[in-house]
Wavefront OBJ file of the C-alpha trace (Angstrom):
o trace
v 162.257 229.288 173.434
v 163.968 227.169 176.080
v 166.496 224.806 174.527
v 168.792 222.200 175.994
v 172.527 222.612 175.476
v 172.723 219.804 172.887
v 169.797 221.325 170.957
v 171.595 224.664 170.716
v 174.783 222.940 169.563
v 172.851 221.028 166.889
v 170.319 223.645 165.732
v 172.296 226.887 166.104
v 175.709 225.637 165.052
v 177.138 229.014 163.954
v 176.047 230.774 167.146
v 177.232 227.892 169.312
v 180.685 227.882 167.705
v 181.003 231.686 167.900
v 180.013 231.642 171.568
v 182.416 228.804 172.325
v 185.260 230.690 170.658
v 184.612 233.924 172.582
v 182.230 233.372 175.520
v 182.695 236.852 177.022
v 182.386 239.076 173.960
v 180.029 237.129 171.685
v 176.369 238.196 171.715
v 173.584 236.093 170.211
v 171.588 238.022 167.588
v 169.420 240.462 169.513
v 171.244 239.676 172.770
v 174.149 241.054 174.735
v 177.609 239.776 175.554
v 178.592 238.720 179.061
v 180.831 241.778 179.240
v 177.909 244.080 178.388
v 175.680 242.251 180.878
v 178.294 242.661 183.628
v 178.568 246.382 182.875
v 174.779 246.763 183.006
v 174.535 244.849 186.280
v 177.380 246.829 187.863
v 175.572 250.071 186.991
v 172.353 248.699 188.495
v 174.117 247.458 191.643
v 175.536 250.959 192.181
v 171.959 252.271 192.539
v 171.088 249.940 195.435
v 171.067 250.973 199.080
v 173.800 248.721 200.456
v 172.479 249.080 204.014
v 169.446 246.956 203.151
v 168.882 243.362 202.073
v 167.621 242.841 198.526
v 165.829 239.940 196.886
v 166.472 239.650 193.164
v 164.419 237.365 190.943
v 166.018 236.787 187.557
v 167.104 234.124 185.090
v 170.222 231.972 185.325
v 172.497 234.152 183.183
v 171.976 237.156 185.460
v 172.258 234.972 188.565
v 175.653 233.751 187.362
v 176.821 237.248 186.543
v 175.716 238.546 189.943
v 177.367 235.617 191.724
v 180.600 236.266 189.846
v 180.546 239.990 190.534
v 179.723 239.520 194.208
v 182.288 236.792 194.932
v 184.917 238.226 192.558
v 185.067 234.883 190.750
v 187.381 234.474 187.778
v 185.983 234.122 184.279
v 186.943 230.441 184.331
v 185.069 229.898 187.593
v 181.974 231.622 186.216
v 182.042 229.547 183.031
v 182.227 226.398 185.183
v 179.081 227.253 187.196
v 176.489 224.455 187.084
v 173.244 224.657 189.006
v 169.689 223.347 188.668
v 167.119 225.723 187.205
v 165.326 225.965 190.540
v 168.403 227.049 192.521
v 168.551 230.279 194.459
v 171.619 231.889 195.992
v 172.220 233.812 199.166
v 175.010 236.326 198.614
v 176.344 237.532 201.950
v 179.700 238.740 203.307
v 181.416 238.083 199.978
v 180.290 234.451 199.852
v 177.545 232.537 198.097
v 175.341 229.739 199.367
v 173.103 227.783 197.032
v 169.602 227.340 198.368
v 167.830 224.381 196.859
v 164.111 223.821 197.038
v 163.245 220.615 198.912
v 162.074 217.846 196.567
v 158.838 217.515 198.563
v 157.929 221.118 197.727
v 158.867 220.693 194.069
v 156.689 217.563 193.869
v 153.803 219.382 195.565
v 154.091 221.985 192.793
v 153.993 219.295 190.106
v 157.704 218.945 189.377
v 159.610 215.679 189.471
v 162.975 217.237 190.207
v 165.080 220.386 190.264
v 164.918 220.931 186.506
v 167.764 220.997 184.025
v 171.278 221.700 185.162
v 172.107 225.068 183.663
v 175.472 225.361 181.986
v 177.264 227.804 179.786
l 1 2 3 4 5 6 7 8 9 10 11 12 13 14 15 16 17 18 19 20 21 22 23 24 25 26 27 28 29 30 31 32 33 34 35 36 37 38 39 40 41 42 43 44 45 46 47 48 49 50 51 52 53 54 55 56 57 58 59 60 61 62 63 64 65 66 67 68 69 70 71 72 73 74 75 76 77 78 79 80 81 82 83 84 85 86 87 88 89 90 91 92 93 94 95 96 97 98 99 100 101 102 103 104 105 106 107 108 109 110 111 112 113 114 115 116 117 118 119 120
């Protein structure tokens, strides 16, 4: 179920407070912590042929983790990431560039905007 930040805070109070207290080690029931996710992604990245370009399609949590790993961002920087749901990122030469979808294309697909701003 997709929930807005304020809905999570209101409806899942215990989980929200536990996550806020320890955003790197807390795991939602049935989920994984950011630390575990980073470890899993690092193991996966090690299997890639680094001579080739890769396109990765995933959800925002993995996008943030990959951005942080690739750019060597601090935990504070990663927690401050804010991007629309429709954002894509080009990771190249140690840098990241957000690639937004033009509003005309989003409208042609039936969307009024870029979607919610994703936050931690």
